[in-house]
N, CA, C and O atoms as a DFTB+ gen file, in Angstrom:
692 C
 N C O
     1  1      -2.974     196.505      72.264
     2  2      -1.968     195.837      73.055
     3  2      -0.971     195.113      72.142
     4  3       0.212     195.453      72.154
     5  1      -1.409     194.129      71.356
     6  2      -0.494     193.478      70.422
     7  2      -0.377     194.381      69.210
     8  3      -1.373     194.690      68.555
     9  1       0.843     194.802      68.912
    10  2       1.076     195.697      67.799
    11  2       1.763     194.929      66.675
    12  3       2.826     194.341      66.873
    13  1       1.160     194.938      65.521
    14  2       1.739     194.197      64.408
    15  2       2.432     195.084      63.390
    16  3       3.062     194.568      62.467
    17  1       2.340     196.396      63.527
    18  2       2.883     197.297      62.512
    19  2       4.387     197.102      62.310
    20  3       4.843     197.000      61.171
    21  1       5.159     197.049      63.387
    22  2       6.609     196.953      63.258
    23  2       7.041     195.601      62.703
    24  3       7.903     195.540      61.826
    25  1       6.454     194.519      63.201
    26  2       6.860     193.200      62.698
    27  2       6.416     193.025      61.242
    28  3       7.127     192.419      60.441
    29  1       5.259     193.549      60.911
    30  2       4.800     193.522      59.518
    31  2       5.819     194.241      58.628
    32  3       6.201     193.736      57.572
    33  1       6.250     195.418      59.067
    34  2       7.226     196.196      58.314
    35  2       8.556     195.439      58.197
    36  3       9.152     195.386      57.121
    37  1       9.013     194.856      59.307
    38  2      10.289     194.132      59.289
    39  2      10.240     192.926      58.352
    40  3      11.161     192.701      57.567
    41  1       9.156     192.155      58.444
    42  2       9.050     190.959      57.603
    43  2       8.894     191.323      56.132
    44  3       9.433     190.641      55.261
    45  1       8.162     192.390      55.854
    46  2       8.000     192.849      54.477
    47  2       9.346     193.304      53.904
    48  3       9.678     192.997      52.759
    49  1      10.109     194.034      54.706
    50  2      11.442     194.496      54.275
    51  2      12.364     193.302      54.024
    52  3      13.075     193.268      53.020
    53  1      12.355     192.331      54.924
    54  2      13.210     191.151      54.757
    55  2      12.810     190.344      53.517
    56  3      13.668     189.798      52.825
    57  1      11.517     190.273      53.246
    58  2      11.067     189.571      52.044
    59  2      11.547     190.295      50.790
    60  3      11.971     189.662      49.823
    61  1      11.477     191.614      50.811
    62  2      11.955     192.399      49.669
    63  2      13.460     192.193      49.470
    64  3      13.912     192.003      48.341
    65  1      14.231     192.228      50.548
    66  2      15.676     192.003      50.454
    67  2      15.981     190.582      49.982
    68  3      16.909     190.363      49.204
    69  1      15.196     189.630      50.457
    70  2      15.352     188.230      50.040
    71  2      15.156     188.099      48.528
    72  3      15.945     187.443      47.848
    73  1      14.114     188.720      48.017
    74  2      13.819     188.634      46.578
    75  2      14.885     189.320      45.728
    76  3      15.105     188.941      44.577
    77  1      15.551     190.338      46.300
    78  2      16.588     191.064      45.569
    79  2      17.979     190.471      45.786
    80  3      18.936     190.896      45.139
    81  1      18.103     189.506      46.677
    82  2      19.434     188.983      47.022
    83  2      20.096     188.355      45.810
    84  3      19.435     187.769      44.952
    85  1      21.401     188.486      45.756
    86  2      22.170     188.036      44.593
    87  2      22.730     186.623      44.769
    88  3      23.165     185.999      43.801
    89  1      22.718     186.128      45.989
    90  2      23.269     184.798      46.209
    91  2      22.495     184.027      47.257
    92  3      21.665     184.580      47.979
    93  1      22.783     182.736      47.326
    94  2      22.075     181.881      48.285
    95  2      22.378     182.263      49.725
    96  3      21.498     182.190      50.583
    97  1      23.603     182.666      49.997
    98  2      23.963     182.996      51.371
    99  2      23.201     184.237      51.851
   100  3      22.704     184.260      52.977
   101  1      23.108     185.262      51.009
   102  2      22.337     186.448      51.374
   103  2      20.871     186.087      51.602
   104  3      20.259     186.547      52.565
   105  1      20.318     185.278      50.728
   106  2      18.926     184.844      50.872
   107  2      18.745     184.088      52.190
   108  3      17.745     184.274      52.883
   109  1      19.704     183.247      52.530
   110  2      19.628     182.495      53.784
   111  2      19.694     183.431      54.991
   112  3      18.990     183.213      55.977
   113  1      20.531     184.471      54.926
   114  2      20.598     185.451      56.015
   115  2      19.229     186.101      56.243
   116  3      18.761     186.197      57.377
   117  1      18.600     186.542      55.164
   118  2      17.305     187.214      55.285
   119  2      16.232     186.248      55.787
   120  3      15.355     186.633      56.561
   121  1      16.303     185.017      55.351
   122  2      15.341     184.005      55.803
   123  2      15.501     183.722      57.290
   124  3      14.524     183.652      58.036
   125  1      16.745     183.563      57.701
   126  2      17.025     183.288      59.113
   127  2      16.603     184.471      59.980
   128  3      15.979     184.290      61.026
   129  1      16.938     185.649      59.552
   130  2      16.581     186.834      60.313
   131  2      15.063     186.998      60.428
   132  3      14.565     187.413      61.475
   133  1      14.336     186.680      59.376
   134  2      12.872     186.789      59.416
   135  2      12.298     185.872      60.500
   136  3      11.417     186.280      61.257
   137  1      12.793     184.646      60.573
   138  2      12.302     183.707      61.588
   139  2      12.652     184.200      62.982
   140  3      11.808     184.178      63.877
   141  1      13.883     184.643      63.175
   142  2      14.300     185.125      64.497
   143  2      13.532     186.386      64.899
   144  3      13.152     186.534      66.061
   145  1      13.305     187.282      63.960
   146  2      12.523     188.494      64.233
   147  2      11.101     188.139      64.671
   148  3      10.597     188.655      65.668
   149  1      10.472     187.258      63.916
   150  2       9.097     186.876      64.234
   151  2       9.020     186.228      65.616
   152  3       8.118     186.533      66.397
   153  1       9.954     185.344      65.916
   154  2       9.920     184.655      67.210
   155  2      10.119     185.631      68.363
   156  3       9.493     185.481      69.412
   157  1      10.978     186.626      68.184
   158  2      11.145     187.662      69.206
   159  2       9.865     188.449      69.406
   160  3       9.484     188.740      70.540
   161  1       9.200     188.795      68.315
   162  2       7.921     189.517      68.406
   163  2       6.877     188.669      69.120
   164  3       6.120     189.186      69.941
   165  1       6.827     187.378      68.821
   166  2       5.857     186.484      69.462
   167  2       6.075     186.470      70.969
   168  3       5.121     186.587      71.737
   169  1       7.331     186.326      71.395
   170  2       7.617     186.290      72.831
   171  2       7.160     187.581      73.517
   172  3       6.547     187.541      74.583
   173  1       7.460     188.716      72.900
   174  2       7.038     190.001      73.486
   175  2       5.523     190.117      73.521
   176  3       4.963     190.598      74.506
   177  1       4.854     189.685      72.465
   178  2       3.391     189.775      72.409
   179  2       2.743     188.908      73.478
   180  3       1.784     189.329      74.124
   181  1       3.260     187.702      73.666
   182  2       2.725     186.820      74.704
   183  2       2.937     187.431      76.084
   184  3       2.037     187.410      76.923
   185  1       4.123     187.971      76.314
   186  2       4.401     188.633      77.594
   187  2       3.431     189.792      77.814
   188  3       2.938     189.989      78.925
   189  1       3.159     190.556      76.757
   190  2       2.242     191.699      76.870
   191  2       0.825     191.260      77.235
   192  3       0.160     191.922      78.032
   193  1       0.361     190.159      76.666
   194  2      -0.979     189.663      76.991
   195  2      -1.041     189.272      78.458
   196  3      -1.984     189.641      79.158
   197  1      -0.055     188.537      78.927
   198  2      -0.029     188.100      80.328
   199  2       0.097     189.307      81.253
   200  3      -0.585     189.385      82.275
   201  1       0.961     190.237      80.897
   202  2       1.164     191.444      81.714
   203  2      -0.132     192.263      81.785
   204  3      -0.500     192.744      82.856
   205  1      -0.818     192.422      80.659
   206  2      -2.079     193.162      80.641
   207  2      -3.100     192.503      81.574
   208  3      -3.738     193.174      82.385
   209  1      -3.244     191.191      81.447
   210  2      -4.198     190.458      82.268
   211  2      -3.846     190.594      83.751
   212  3      -4.733     190.777      84.585
   213  1      -2.574     190.506      84.076
   214  2      -2.139     190.643      85.471
   215  2      -2.447     192.040      85.984
   216  3      -2.972     192.191      87.087
   217  1      -2.134     193.048      85.213
   218  2      -2.356     194.421      85.661
   219  2      -3.832     194.758      85.818
   220  3      -4.188     195.602      86.641
   221  1      -4.694     194.111      85.041
   222  2      -6.134     194.361      85.143
   223  2      -6.781     193.590      86.290
   224  3      -7.834     193.988      86.789
   225  1      -6.170     192.510      86.702
   226  2      -6.834     191.630      87.668
   227  2      -6.129     191.495      89.014
   228  3      -6.756     191.084      89.990
   229  1      -4.867     191.823      89.090
   230  2      -4.146     191.710      90.357
   231  2      -4.052     193.081      91.022
   232  3      -3.897     194.097      90.346
   233  1      -4.145     193.100      92.324
   234  2      -4.057     194.357      93.078
   235  2      -2.804     194.421      93.953
   236  3      -2.288     195.508      94.214
   237  1      -2.324     193.293      94.396
   238  2      -1.170     193.252      95.297
   239  2       0.127     193.366      94.503
   240  3       0.345     192.622      93.547
   241  1       0.981     194.296      94.902
   242  2       2.249     194.524      94.210
   243  2       3.111     193.261      94.181
   244  3       3.778     192.991      93.182
   245  1       3.101     192.502      95.247
   246  2       3.936     191.299      95.269
   247  2       3.435     190.261      94.280
   248  3       4.236     189.509      93.724
   249  1       2.139     190.202      94.049
   250  2       1.603     189.269      93.062
   251  2       1.961     189.706      91.645
   252  3       2.269     188.875      90.791
   253  1       1.918     191.001      91.403
   254  2       2.327     191.515      90.100
   255  2       3.815     191.235      89.895
   256  3       4.233     190.872      88.795
   257  1       4.612     191.402      90.943
   258  2       6.036     191.085      90.882
   259  2       6.272     189.612      90.613
   260  3       7.164     189.245      89.847
   261  1       5.462     188.764      91.250
   262  2       5.571     187.323      91.021
   263  2       5.277     186.991      89.565
   264  3       5.952     186.153      88.969
   265  1       4.272     187.645      88.990
   266  2       3.935     187.418      87.587
   267  2       5.088     187.846      86.685
   268  3       5.374     187.181      85.689
   269  1       5.753     188.953      87.024
   270  2       6.916     189.388      86.238
   271  2       8.022     188.335      86.284
   272  3       8.704     188.110      85.285
   273  1       8.201     187.697      87.422
   274  2       9.195     186.630      87.531
   275  2       8.816     185.435      86.657
   276  3       9.677     184.830      86.018
   277  1       7.541     185.104      86.633
   278  2       7.080     184.000      85.773
   279  2       7.343     184.344      84.313
   280  3       7.784     183.491      83.544
   281  1       7.076     185.577      83.932
   282  2       7.327     186.011      82.552
   283  2       8.817     185.895      82.239
   284  3       9.185     185.396      81.175
   285  1       9.681     186.349      83.152
   286  2      11.127     186.282      82.927
   287  2      11.622     184.849      82.809
   288  3      12.539     184.571      82.037
   289  1      11.022     183.939      83.567
   290  2      11.476     182.542      83.567
   291  2      10.924     181.741      82.397
   292  3      11.361     180.614      82.165
   293  1       9.981     182.295      81.665
   294  2       9.405     181.568      80.537
   295  2      10.386     181.591      79.384
   296  3      10.843     182.647      78.948
   297  1      10.696     180.402      78.901
   298  2      11.759     180.299      77.904
   299  2      11.274     179.787      76.558
   300  3      12.086     179.434      75.703
   301  1       9.980     179.742      76.361
   302  2       9.478     179.211      75.103
   303  2       8.225     179.963      74.687
   304  3       7.469     180.456      75.524
   305  1       8.023     180.040      73.401
   306  2       6.823     180.697      72.893
   307  2       5.834     179.693      72.324
   308  3       4.908     180.072      71.607
   309  1       6.020     178.433      72.632
   310  2       5.085     177.423      72.142
   311  2       3.797     177.468      72.975
   312  3       3.690     178.223      73.941
   313  1       2.843     176.655      72.581
   314  2       1.587     176.561      73.324
   315  2       1.340     175.086      73.614
   316  3       0.417     174.477      73.074
   317  1       2.171     174.531      74.466
   318  2       2.097     173.112      74.804
   319  2       1.097     172.890      75.921
   320  3       0.887     173.761      76.766
   321  1       0.483     171.719      75.919
   322  2      -0.461     171.403      76.999
   323  2       0.235     170.776      78.197
   324  3      -0.406     170.515      79.214
   325  1       1.539     170.531      78.093
   326  2       2.269     169.958      79.213
   327  2       2.507     171.022      80.280
   328  3       3.051     172.083      79.976
   329  1       2.107     170.756      81.530
   330  2       2.324     171.743      82.592
   331  2       3.807     171.905      82.937
   332  3       4.180     172.832      83.656
   333  1       4.644     171.012      82.430
   334  2       6.078     171.096      82.715
   335  2       6.797     172.048      81.773
   336  3       7.898     172.508      82.078
   337  1       6.185     172.351      80.628
   338  2       6.797     173.270      79.677
   339  2       6.620     174.701      80.159
   340  3       5.557     175.089      80.643
   341  1       7.679     175.466      80.015
   342  2       7.587     176.884      80.375
   343  2       7.263     177.647      79.100
   344  3       8.157     178.040      78.350
   345  1       5.965     177.849      78.867
   346  2       5.514     178.454      77.628
   347  2       4.328     179.371      77.902
   348  3       3.981     179.629      79.055
   349  1       3.716     179.853      76.841
   350  2       2.612     180.803      76.953
   351  2       1.439     180.234      77.744
   352  3       0.896     180.901      78.624
   353  1       1.059     179.032      77.435
   354  2      -0.065     178.414      78.146
   355  2       0.229     178.310      79.635
   356  3      -0.649     178.547      80.465
   357  1       1.454     177.961      79.968
   358  2       1.845     177.848      81.369
   359  2       1.803     179.203      82.068
   360  3       1.402     179.288      83.229
   361  1       2.211     180.255      81.375
   362  2       2.122     181.603      81.970
   363  2       0.673     181.951      82.259
   364  3       0.347     182.438      83.341
   365  1      -0.200     181.699      81.284
   366  2      -1.618     181.987      81.502
   367  2      -2.180     181.166      82.650
   368  3      -2.948     181.677      83.466
   369  1      -1.798     179.889      82.718
   370  2      -2.298     179.017      83.779
   371  2      -1.839     179.509      85.150
   372  3      -2.610     179.478      86.109
   373  1      -0.598     179.959      85.246
   374  2      -0.101     180.502      86.504
   375  2      -0.875     181.746      86.924
   376  3      -1.075     181.986      88.114
   377  1      -1.300     182.519      85.965
   378  2      -1.999     183.761      86.265
   379  2      -3.485     183.545      86.546
   380  3      -3.993     184.036      87.555
   381  1      -4.184     182.830      85.686
   382  2      -5.647     182.769      85.809
   383  2      -6.162     181.437      86.318
   384  3      -7.352     181.309      86.604
   385  1      -5.293     180.442      86.438
   386  2      -5.716     179.139      86.939
   387  2      -6.241     178.248      85.833
   388  3      -6.632     178.712      84.762
   389  1      -6.240     176.973      86.115
   390  2      -6.626     175.980      85.108
   391  2      -8.091     176.117      84.701
   392  3      -8.412     175.993      83.520
   393  1      -8.971     176.368      85.643
   394  2     -10.403     176.465      85.322
   395  2     -10.655     177.633      84.369
   396  3     -11.340     177.482      83.358
   397  1     -10.096     178.792      84.699
   398  2     -10.275     179.952      83.824
   399  2      -9.574     179.759      82.482
   400  3     -10.075     180.215      81.454
   401  1      -8.430     179.093      82.480
   402  2      -7.727     178.833      81.222
   403  2      -8.559     177.925      80.324
   404  3      -8.654     178.152      79.118
   405  1      -9.148     176.915      80.906
   406  2      -9.992     176.025      80.109
   407  2     -11.162     176.808      79.504
   408  3     -11.499     176.620      78.335
   409  1     -11.772     177.677      80.293
   410  2     -12.855     178.514      79.774
   411  2     -12.381     179.438      78.667
   412  3     -13.077     179.635      77.671
   413  1     -11.198     180.001      78.842
   414  2     -10.627     180.869      77.819
   415  2     -10.394     180.090      76.529
   416  3     -10.744     180.563      75.448
   417  1      -9.807     178.904      76.635
   418  2      -9.532     178.090      75.450
   419  2     -10.821     177.650      74.758
   420  3     -10.852     177.526      73.534
   421  1     -11.873     177.416      75.521
   422  2     -13.146     177.024      74.919
   423  2     -13.847     178.196      74.234
   424  3     -14.685     177.991      73.356
   425  1     -13.503     179.431      74.634
   426  2     -14.196     180.596      74.089
   427  2     -13.558     181.154      72.816
   428  3     -14.171     181.971      72.129
   429  1     -12.344     180.726      72.497
   430  2     -11.676     181.274      71.308
   431  2     -12.107     180.531      70.052
   432  3     -12.585     179.398      70.114
   433  1     -11.933     181.182      68.926
   434  2     -12.230     180.571      67.636
   435  2     -11.299     179.383      67.434
   436  3     -10.079     179.545      67.427
   437  1     -11.860     178.206      67.272
   438  2     -11.072     176.964      67.210
   439  2     -10.117     176.936      66.017
   440  3      -8.978     176.486      66.145
   441  1     -10.573     177.412      64.865
   442  2      -9.723     177.421      63.681
   443  2      -8.504     178.306      63.865
   444  3      -7.379     177.881      63.602
   445  1      -8.724     179.549      64.321
   446  2      -7.613     180.465      64.572
   447  2      -6.664     179.899      65.617
   448  3      -5.444     179.986      65.480
   449  1      -7.240     179.322      66.658
   450  2      -6.438     178.784      67.754
   451  2      -5.558     177.631      67.270
   452  3      -4.363     177.605      67.561
   453  1      -6.132     176.682      66.539
   454  2      -5.362     175.529      66.071
   455  2      -4.284     175.929      65.066
   456  3      -3.186     175.375      65.086
   457  1      -4.588     176.885      64.191
   458  2      -3.571     177.357      63.246
   459  2      -2.422     178.043      63.983
   460  3      -1.258     177.893      63.612
   461  1      -2.762     178.801      65.037
   462  2      -1.732     179.448      65.839
   463  2      -0.836     178.403      66.511
   464  3       0.389     178.491      66.435
   465  1      -1.452     177.418      67.166
   466  2      -0.689     176.378      67.880
   467  2       0.225     175.638      66.904
   468  3       1.390     175.386      67.209
   469  1      -0.300     175.296      65.743
   470  2       0.496     174.592      64.738
   471  2       1.656     175.455      64.242
   472  3       2.781     174.970      64.122
   473  1       1.391     176.718      63.957
   474  2       2.444     177.617      63.480
   475  2       3.503     177.845      64.553
   476  3       4.694     177.904      64.248
   477  1       3.077     177.972      65.807
   478  2       4.040     178.138      66.896
   479  2       4.953     176.921      67.005
   480  3       6.159     177.056      67.208
   481  1       4.374     175.745      66.870
   482  2       5.164     174.518      66.940
   483  2       6.189     174.470      65.804
   484  3       7.354     174.145      66.031
   485  1       5.757     174.790      64.595
   486  2       6.671     174.815      63.450
   487  2       7.774     175.851      63.649
   488  3       8.949     175.577      63.404
   489  1       7.381     177.045      64.097
   490  2       8.361     178.104      64.291
   491  2       9.369     177.760      65.380
   492  3      10.561     178.036      65.243
   493  1       8.889     177.159      66.456
   494  2       9.802     176.796      67.546
   495  2      10.862     175.817      67.050
   496  3      12.046     175.972      67.348
   497  1      10.440     174.831      66.306
   498  2      11.384     173.846      65.783
   499  2      12.398     174.520      64.857
   500  3      13.595     174.247      64.945
   501  1      11.929     175.387      63.981
   502  2      12.821     176.066      63.049
   503  2      13.762     177.028      63.775
   504  3      14.957     177.079      63.484
   505  1      13.213     177.786      64.717
   506  2      14.042     178.730      65.469
   507  2      15.109     178.004      66.271
   508  3      16.265     178.425      66.286
   509  1      14.735     176.922      66.934
   510  2      15.708     176.165      67.726
   511  2      16.850     175.662      66.855
   512  3      18.012     175.712      67.260
   513  1      16.525     175.178      65.664
   514  2      17.566     174.711      64.742
   515  2      18.472     175.856      64.297
   516  3      19.689     175.693      64.209
   517  1      17.879     177.008      64.018
   518  2      18.656     178.151      63.534
   519  2      19.461     178.821      64.637
   520  3      20.557     179.320      64.385
   521  1      18.938     178.838      65.844
   522  2      19.598     179.529      66.943
   523  2      20.870     178.816      67.385
   524  3      21.720     179.417      68.043
   525  1      21.005     177.573      67.039
   526  2      22.150     176.787      67.510
   527  2      23.122     176.452      66.384
   528  3      23.858     175.468      66.459
   529  1      23.118     177.270      65.353
   530  2      24.034     177.073      64.239
   531  2      24.309     178.430      63.595
   532  3      23.739     179.446      63.993
   533  1      25.164     178.432      62.624
   534  2      25.431     179.633      61.843
   535  2      25.563     179.230      60.382
   536  3      25.714     178.051      60.063
   537  1      25.504     180.208      59.508
   538  2      25.574     179.926      58.082
   539  2      27.018     179.673      57.692
   540  3      27.895     180.521      57.859
   541  1      27.233     178.482      57.170
   542  2      28.575     178.104      56.713
   543  2      28.541     177.960      55.202
   544  3      27.644     178.485      54.543
   545  1      29.498     177.263      54.666
   546  2      29.611     177.101      53.222
   547  2      28.411     176.438      52.575
   548  3      28.011     176.824      51.477
   549  1      27.829     175.450      53.234
   550  2      26.697     174.775      52.609
   551  2      25.406     175.535      52.898
   552  3      25.273     176.176      53.940
   553  1      24.482     175.459      51.989
   554  2      23.216     176.163      52.132
   555  2      22.276     175.360      53.024
   556  3      22.083     174.160      52.829
   557  1      21.707     176.032      53.986
   558  2      20.735     175.403      54.877
   559  2      19.349     175.524      54.253
   560  3      19.099     176.415      53.440
   561  1      18.464     174.633      54.636
   562  2      17.077     174.707      54.199
   563  2      16.315     175.571      55.201
   564  3      15.960     175.113      56.287
   565  1      16.068     176.824      54.822
   566  2      15.404     177.792      55.694
   567  2      14.185     178.331      54.962
   568  3      14.254     178.651      53.775
   569  1      13.062     178.430      55.681
   570  2      11.857     179.003      55.072
   571  2      12.124     180.421      54.600
   572  3      12.830     181.185      55.259
   573  1      11.558     180.763      53.463
   574  2      11.698     182.123      52.946
   575  2      10.920     183.086      53.839
   576  3      10.026     182.660      54.570
   577  1      11.247     184.376      53.788
   578  2      10.499     185.355      54.580
   579  2       8.991     185.360      54.275
   580  3       8.191     185.670      55.159
   581  1       8.596     185.025      53.049
   582  2       7.158     184.999      52.737
   583  2       6.461     183.852      53.464
   584  3       5.316     184.001      53.889
   585  1       7.126     182.719      53.612
   586  2       6.568     181.599      54.389
   587  2       6.469     182.003      55.861
   588  3       5.468     181.737      56.526
   589  1       7.517     182.646      56.352
   590  2       7.511     183.126      57.740
   591  2       6.396     184.141      57.938
   592  3       5.729     184.132      58.973
   593  1       6.186     185.015      56.961
   594  2       5.106     185.998      57.058
   595  2       3.746     185.296      57.163
   596  3       2.893     185.714      57.946
   597  1       3.547     184.254      56.394
   598  2       2.272     183.513      56.479
   599  2       2.075     182.909      57.867
   600  3       0.957     182.877      58.379
   601  1       3.143     182.439      58.464
   602  2       3.040     181.930      59.838
   603  2       2.716     183.067      60.807
   604  3       1.944     182.895      61.750
   605  1       3.318     184.230      60.557
   606  2       3.021     185.411      61.380
   607  2       1.517     185.704      61.379
   608  3       0.930     185.943      62.435
   609  1       0.906     185.686      60.214
   610  2      -0.530     185.971      60.121
   611  2      -1.324     184.973      60.971
   612  3      -2.249     185.368      61.680
   613  1      -0.978     183.707      60.906
   614  2      -1.697     182.692      61.687
   615  2      -1.483     182.881      63.183
   616  3      -2.423     182.755      63.967
   617  1      -0.257     183.181      63.577
   618  2       0.029     183.413      65.003
   619  2      -0.673     184.678      65.471
   620  3      -1.281     184.690      66.542
   621  1      -0.596     185.735      64.684
   622  2      -1.246     186.997      65.044
   623  2      -2.743     186.803      65.264
   624  3      -3.293     187.270      66.262
   625  1      -3.399     186.117      64.338
   626  2      -4.847     185.903      64.476
   627  2      -5.176     185.126      65.749
   628  3      -6.152     185.447      66.428
   629  1      -4.390     184.125      66.077
   630  2      -4.621     183.361      67.300
   631  2      -4.364     184.178      68.554
   632  3      -5.141     184.116      69.508
   633  1      -3.276     184.945      68.561
   634  2      -2.975     185.782      69.730
   635  2      -4.023     186.870      69.918
   636  3      -4.395     187.186      71.048
   637  1      -4.502     187.446      68.812
   638  2      -5.563     188.462      68.921
   639  2      -6.835     187.846      69.501
   640  3      -7.545     188.480      70.280
   641  1      -7.105     186.629      69.118
   642  2      -8.281     185.922      69.650
   643  2      -8.143     185.737      71.163
   644  3      -9.093     185.970      71.910
   645  1      -6.973     185.325      71.604
   646  2      -6.739     185.169      73.048
   647  2      -6.800     186.524      73.730
   648  3      -7.421     186.665      74.784
   649  1      -6.168     187.508      73.142
   650  2      -6.171     188.851      73.722
   651  2      -7.598     189.391      73.866
   652  3      -7.949     189.953      74.903
   653  1      -8.414     189.221      72.829
   654  2      -9.811     189.684      72.886
   655  2     -10.555     189.037      74.045
   656  3     -11.302     189.704      74.761
   657  1     -10.352     187.749      74.226
   658  2     -11.052     187.036      75.284
   659  2     -10.503     187.381      76.669
   660  3     -11.262     187.418      77.638
   661  1      -9.217     187.630      76.776
   662  2      -8.638     188.063      78.055
   663  2      -9.175     189.438      78.421
   664  3      -9.458     189.698      79.591
   665  1      -9.319     190.316      77.447
   666  2      -9.832     191.669      77.711
   667  2     -11.292     191.663      78.159
   668  3     -11.705     192.521      78.939
   669  1     -12.067     190.710      77.674
   670  2     -13.490     190.647      78.011
   671  2     -13.743     190.186      79.432
   672  3     -14.749     190.558      80.037
   673  1     -12.859     189.394      79.960
   674  2     -13.125     188.691      81.214
   675  2     -12.412     189.366      82.365
   676  3     -11.239     189.729      82.271
   677  1     -13.126     189.522      83.426
   678  2     -12.535     189.885      84.722
   679  2     -12.651     188.631      85.548
   680  3     -13.755     188.187      85.864
   681  1     -11.541     188.069      85.895
   682  2     -11.517     186.770      86.545
   683  2     -11.980     186.876      87.985
   684  3     -11.864     187.930      88.611
   685  1     -12.507     185.773      88.505
   686  2     -13.078     185.726      89.847
   687  2     -12.076     186.183      90.885
   688  3     -10.886     185.880      90.801
   689  1     -12.567     186.902      91.846
   690  2     -11.734     187.370      92.975
   691  2     -12.145     186.627      94.212
   692  3     -11.583     186.853      95.284
């Protein structure tokens, strides 16, 4: 379900271009693109997990349609515990309920989960800063593609952990 081959390839290519770049501006472009690429992949991966769970557990077409609307309205890839945030945790809660979500969170590897949550928080802050600006004359402080790749590994491991646990469980009917 979660496919890492393409994002791995993209981040590796961007890191190679970053290392070969001749100037700070080119390096900044590759760094910015790596963060934006990773965040796009994260959003799609989270949507895929929720969509898979919905398709395996929901039978009514209108409920599946409702879940698609929730996915479309989700505007963040963070994993906040606030029910007011429209993020991955909120999508899962809408689909499986708070009781099942708590059980899911208790069943995942705590280390992988915490590293994922931390990396998502860092990435969200960096992406938000980058998405609302452009590269001008002065050099911005942007994580290199290799730093972004390390965050990818942490997010991937956490999402795979959630995906594994979602696949194991058939929620109460």
